[in-house]
LOLUM-933879 format. One line per 8 residues: for each residue x, y, z of C-alpha. Coordinates in nm, 4 decimals, padded with zeros to 6 digits. Layout:
<rs>
X,Y,Z  ...
</rs>
This chain:
<rs>
01.7799,00.3469,01.4343  01.5757,00.4882,01.7228  01.2726,00.3440,01.8955  01.1855,00.0128,01.7212  00.8194,00.0574,01.8159  00.8076,00.3840,01.6196  01.0236,00.2497,01.3380  00.7747,-00.0313,01.2750
00.4635,00.1803,01.3308  00.2672,-00.0245,01.0755  00.2600,-00.3255,01.3102  00.0342,-00.1400,01.5544  -00.1618,00.1205,01.3610  -00.3662,-00.0864,01.1157  -00.6159,-00.2102,01.3733  -00.9426,-00.1048,01.5318
-00.8607,00.2658,01.5656  -00.7419,00.2819,01.2061  -01.0765,00.1371,01.0956  -01.2622,00.3931,01.3074  -01.0651,00.6804,01.1577  -01.0978,00.5538,00.8003  -01.4288,00.3626,00.8064  -01.5055,00.3837,00.4351
-01.2704,00.3558,00.1435  -01.3765,00.4176,-00.2125  -01.4638,00.0957,-00.3943  -01.4985,00.2838,-00.7239  -01.1398,00.4032,-00.6842  -01.0294,00.0423,-00.6270  -01.2160,-00.0663,-00.9408  -01.0369,00.1990,-01.1477
-00.6962,00.0961,-01.0109  -00.7569,-00.2714,-01.0899  -00.8895,-00.1855,-01.4342  -00.5717,00.0095,-01.5110  -00.3584,-00.2826,-01.3935  -00.5416,-00.5285,-01.6190  -00.5399,-00.2942,-01.9187  -00.1629,-00.2507,-01.8939
-00.0657,-00.6027,-01.7888  -00.3357,-00.8083,-01.9546  -00.5187,-01.0913,-01.7771  -00.2762,-01.2829,-01.5524  -00.1791,-01.6219,-01.6895  -00.1880,-01.7691,-01.3410  -00.2354,-01.6706,-00.9794  -00.1948,-01.3071,-00.8703
-00.0748,-01.1676,-00.5355  -00.2141,-00.8472,-00.3835  00.0424,-00.7176,-00.1325  -00.0886,-00.5267,00.1715  -00.4428,-00.6155,00.0683  -00.6022,-00.4621,00.3784  -00.9740,-00.5263,00.4061  -00.9929,-00.6488,00.0470
-01.1109,-00.3569,-00.1680  -00.8839,-00.4449,-00.4587  -00.9201,-00.8199,-00.4081  -01.2940,-00.7798,-00.4655  -01.2309,-00.6061,-00.7957  -00.9688,-00.8600,-00.9033  -01.2153,-01.1409,-00.8284  -01.4912,-00.9645,-01.0256
-01.2496,-00.9476,-01.3201  -01.1936,-01.3226,-01.2988  -00.8449,-01.3040,-01.1490  -00.7310,-01.5855,-00.9174  -00.5879,-01.3570,-00.6485  -00.4314,-01.4152,-00.3071  -00.4277,-01.1374,-00.0477  -00.1398,-01.0773,00.1946
-00.1293,-00.8337,00.4844  00.0376,-00.7976,00.8234  -00.2730,-00.6615,00.9973  -00.4885,-00.9289,01.1578  -00.7887,-00.6936,01.2085  -00.7880,-00.5967,00.8392  -00.7546,-00.9585,00.7284  -01.0445,-01.0574,00.9534
-01.2557,-00.7854,00.7966  -01.1595,-00.9029,00.4484  -01.2562,-01.2600,00.5334  -01.5934,-01.1584,00.6773  -01.6788,-00.9309,00.3867  -01.6699,-01.1825,00.1020  -01.8469,-01.5100,00.0243  -01.6782,-01.7353,-00.0672
-01.3896,-01.5926,00.1372  -01.0681,-01.4732,-00.0152  -00.7511,-01.6780,00.0143  -00.5645,-01.4631,00.2674  -00.2168,-01.4859,00.4201  -00.0755,-01.2946,00.7158  00.2914,-01.2126,00.6594  00.5551,-00.9416,00.6260
00.6256,-00.8365,00.2668  00.9984,-00.8485,00.3389  00.9682,-01.2258,00.3878  00.6975,-01.3639,00.1617  00.5926,-01.7202,00.2511  00.5720,-01.8383,-00.1093  00.7944,-02.0384,-00.3407  00.9944,-01.8778,-00.6177
00.7930,-01.7902,-00.9300  00.4599,-01.8658,-00.7587  00.2708,-01.5782,-00.9234  00.2186,-01.4307,-01.2663  00.1363,-01.0855,-01.1249  00.1934,-00.8887,-00.8030  00.0070,-00.5699,-00.7161  00.0608,-00.3158,-00.4387
-00.2187,-00.0589,-00.4234  -00.2848,00.2584,-00.2240  00.0652,00.3504,-00.0999  00.1569,00.0279,00.0772  00.5306,00.0658,00.0123  00.8032,00.2799,00.1713  00.6974,00.2113,00.5314  01.0260,00.0690,00.6568
01.2914,00.2492,00.8607  01.5736,00.1844,00.6112  01.5788,00.1966,00.2329  01.7524,-00.1408,00.2360  01.4296,-00.2906,00.3730  01.2331,-00.1442,00.0825  01.4847,-00.3141,-00.1457  01.4229,-00.6408,00.0436
01.0509,-00.6081,-00.0252  01.1151,-00.5383,-00.3941  01.3450,-00.8410,-00.4145  01.0737,-01.0569,-00.2615  00.8256,-00.9346,-00.5229  01.0737,-01.0314,-00.7931  01.1432,-01.3703,-00.6315  00.7786,-01.4775,-00.6245
00.7124,-01.3566,-00.9798  00.7742,-01.5870,-01.2701  00.9982,-01.4592,-01.5539  00.8086,-01.1884,-01.7402  00.5525,-01.1666,-01.4606  00.3801,-00.8319,-01.4246  00.3781,-00.5904,-01.1329  00.1953,-00.2711,-01.0431
00.3084,-00.0371,-00.7644  00.0565,00.2348,-00.6744  00.2430,00.5033,-00.4799  00.2133,00.8665,-00.3810  00.3733,01.1506,-00.5770  00.6326,01.2967,-00.3418  00.6229,01.6452,-00.4961  00.2443,01.6579,-00.4730
00.2645,01.5586,-00.1062  00.5194,01.8291,-00.0295  00.3243,02.0990,-00.2158  -00.0127,02.0142,-00.0605  00.0887,01.9268,00.2956  -00.1731,02.0248,00.5566  00.0327,02.0713,00.8763  -00.2500,02.0311,01.1258
-00.6182,01.9417,01.1517  -00.8722,01.8418,01.4146  -01.1907,01.6382,01.3796  -01.4547,01.4631,01.5845  -01.5170,01.0935,01.5321  -01.7748,00.8851,01.7180  -01.7425,01.0967,02.0308  -01.3632,01.1063,02.0137
-01.1422,01.4053,01.9373  -00.8739,01.3412,01.6759  -00.5746,01.5711,01.6317  -00.3532,01.5159,01.3281  -00.0205,01.6807,01.2458  00.1848,01.6285,00.9298  00.5459,01.7133,00.8590  00.8317,01.6352,00.6243
01.1183,01.4805,00.8196  01.4233,01.3978,00.6146  01.3101,01.1834,00.3243  00.9704,01.0905,00.4738  00.6267,01.2364,00.5277  00.5131,01.1789,00.8862  00.1553,01.1912,01.0131  00.0991,01.1880,01.3892
-00.2461,01.0999,01.5173  -00.3701,01.1630,01.8709  -00.7117,01.0227,01.9636  -00.8820,01.1364,02.2831  -01.1913,00.9423,02.3807  -01.4979,01.1198,02.5128  -01.5160,00.8454,02.7744  -01.2052,00.9738,02.9496
-00.8771,00.7925,02.9945  -00.5399,00.8603,02.8354  -00.5262,00.9455,02.4641  -00.3846,00.6989,02.2140  -00.1079,00.8081,01.9815  -00.0078,00.6691,01.6446  00.2049,00.7685,01.3521  00.2358,00.6951,00.9833
00.5726,00.7378,00.8133  00.6183,00.6925,00.4373  00.9420,00.7491,00.2489  00.9154,01.0064,-00.0299  01.0726,00.8492,-00.3366  01.1140,01.0547,-00.6509  00.9895,00.8658,-00.9602  01.3364,00.7949,-01.1028
01.4630,00.6893,-00.7604  01.1786,00.4426,-00.7131  01.2228,00.2990,-01.0621  01.5945,00.2545,-00.9950  01.5192,00.0742,-00.6684  01.2816,-00.1622,-00.8473  01.5326,-00.2197,-01.1272  01.7982,-00.3172,-00.8710
01.5635,-00.5991,-00.7673  01.5015,-00.7133,-01.1257  01.1718,-00.5291,-01.1792  01.1704,-00.3234,-01.4985  00.9237,-00.0348,-01.5172  00.7502,-00.0079,-01.8534  00.4724,00.2426,-01.7736  00.4368,00.5441,-01.5459
00.0931,00.6966,-01.4738  -00.0380,00.9879,-01.2690  -00.3819,00.8510,-01.1861  -00.6007,00.5406,-01.2100  -00.7458,00.6500,-01.5441  -00.4048,00.6074,-01.7055  -00.3143,00.9768,-01.7441  00.0571,01.0440,-01.7979
00.2546,01.1192,-01.4846  00.3352,01.4876,-01.4242  00.4871,01.6681,-01.1229  00.1347,01.7831,-01.0294  -00.0172,01.4339,-01.0351  -00.1620,01.3005,-00.7088  -00.0362,00.9465,-00.7684  00.2693,00.7708,-00.9067
00.1584,00.4392,-01.0552  00.4392,00.2216,-01.1919  00.3761,-00.0885,-01.3985  00.6266,-00.3301,-01.5410  00.7628,-00.6806,-01.5563  01.0107,-00.9127,-01.3920  01.3366,-00.9649,-01.5800
</rs>
């Protein structure tokens, strides 16, 4: 399987340097994504789980909509930021989505926003995560999986770019390697010292392939969208947003 440190890149990347590189995310975009989820699924009948909640953009919008939502993420720095950013604080849990620390049928809805799926080295691990979503959903519980459109990624890939950030030089390369898109990030500080290197690797699932994976875990897709406004999915769409229910 190769270097385990690289295979589980997500354990190390979503920290302080990630926050420096991506200091501001779009709250309006988060509001649109949550609105689409609630329009399709209806108000949750009970507690909702936001998987890979990060610093809490979507949790804020779920709370504003009156949803009793729990956030889960593996990144301690992002969870700390989420806790500091909201009063009263969110209910937050640090855990791996392949092993959710909740009882069966604990939630009436599970959401996964902003391409937080497909990070694992083997497809079987993505199936594990989908099975965990199904396990913690009650029968008929709703899910939303907000993912990238693989064809759009391939068509619009920018192989290389350089930028300056807070006195640091950042060099980014992107490539398609097998069934994944890989971004490599090299950050060189203006203060001297060795550069830091990170990577992001996301599996490129075709829409039918991803729906089949979810179905194998007992998650039936009922809607497929191409953006957060609810437009139909097309090959040119930037996003692949799947919504459905637990069998």
